C-alpha positions as CSV (number, residue, x, y, z in Angstrom):
1,M,-36.9,-7.9,14.3
2,L,-35.5,-11.3,13.9
3,L,-33.8,-11.2,17.3
4,S,-37.0,-10.0,19.0
5,I,-38.9,-13.0,17.5
6,L,-36.1,-15.3,18.6
7,T,-36.1,-14.1,22.2
8,A,-39.9,-14.3,22.4
9,F,-39.8,-17.9,21.1
10,L,-37.0,-18.8,23.4
11,T,-38.9,-17.4,26.4
12,F,-42.0,-19.4,25.5
13,I,-39.8,-22.6,25.1
14,L,-38.1,-21.8,28.5
15,G,-41.5,-21.6,30.2
16,I,-42.6,-25.0,28.9
17,G,-39.2,-26.5,29.6
18,T,-39.0,-25.2,33.1
19,T,-42.4,-26.8,33.9
20,I,-41.2,-30.2,32.6
21,L,-37.9,-30.0,34.3
22,Y,-39.7,-29.0,37.6
23,F,-41.7,-32.3,37.5
24,L,-38.5,-34.3,36.7
25,M,-36.8,-32.5,39.7
26,L,-39.6,-33.7,42.0
27,M,-39.2,-37.3,40.8
28,Y,-35.5,-37.2,41.4
29,V,-36.0,-35.7,44.9
30,V,-38.5,-38.5,45.8
31,A,-36.1,-41.1,44.4
32,A,-33.3,-39.6,46.5
33,I,-35.4,-39.8,49.7
34,G,-36.2,-43.5,48.7
35,S,-32.6,-44.2,48.2
36,F,-31.6,-42.6,51.6
37,M,-34.3,-44.7,53.3
38,Q,-32.8,-47.9,51.8
39,K,-29.3,-46.8,52.8
40,D,-28.0,-46.3,49.3
41,I,-26.2,-43.0,50.1
42,S,-24.2,-42.6,46.8
43,L,-27.4,-43.1,44.6
44,G,-29.3,-40.6,46.8
45,I,-26.6,-37.9,46.5
46,E,-26.5,-38.4,42.7
47,A,-30.3,-38.0,42.6
48,L,-30.1,-34.9,44.6
49,V,-27.4,-33.4,42.4
50,L,-29.5,-34.2,39.3
51,G,-32.5,-32.8,41.0
52,F,-30.6,-29.5,41.7
53,L,-29.6,-29.2,38.0
54,L,-33.2,-29.7,37.0
55,S,-34.6,-27.2,39.5
56,P,-35.2,-23.5,38.6
57,Y,-31.7,-22.8,39.9
58,G,-29.9,-25.1,37.6
59,I,-30.4,-25.5,33.8
60,P,-33.4,-23.1,33.5
61,M,-31.3,-20.4,35.2
62,A,-28.6,-20.7,32.4
63,G,-31.4,-20.5,29.8
64,T,-32.7,-17.3,31.5
65,A,-29.1,-15.8,31.4
66,V,-28.9,-16.5,27.6
67,I,-32.2,-15.0,26.9
68,A,-31.3,-11.9,29.0
69,F,-28.0,-11.6,27.0
70,L,-29.9,-11.8,23.7
71,K,-32.5,-9.2,25.0
72,G,-29.5,-6.9,25.9
73,I,-28.0,-7.2,22.5
74,N,-31.5,-6.5,20.9
75,E,-31.9,-3.4,22.9
76,A,-28.4,-2.3,22.0
77,I,-29.1,-2.7,18.3
78,K,-32.5,-0.9,18.6
79,S,-30.8,2.1,20.3
80,I,-28.4,2.6,17.4
């Protein structure tokens, strides 16, 4: 019961957090493009790496994996 509530809450928080991180990722990508245009390559690469971490394939994917793990544990407990 408690694990079901926890996974539902974490899924909700992940949805909101992913939206916020998506907007931050867009800002980092725009900043990287600006850095490349001003020939500041190292700052542009750093911005692209941070943009990747904030993209749906970075930090939110790790959160999704944790939620999937908790759901698996919850289903295993329910099947007992």
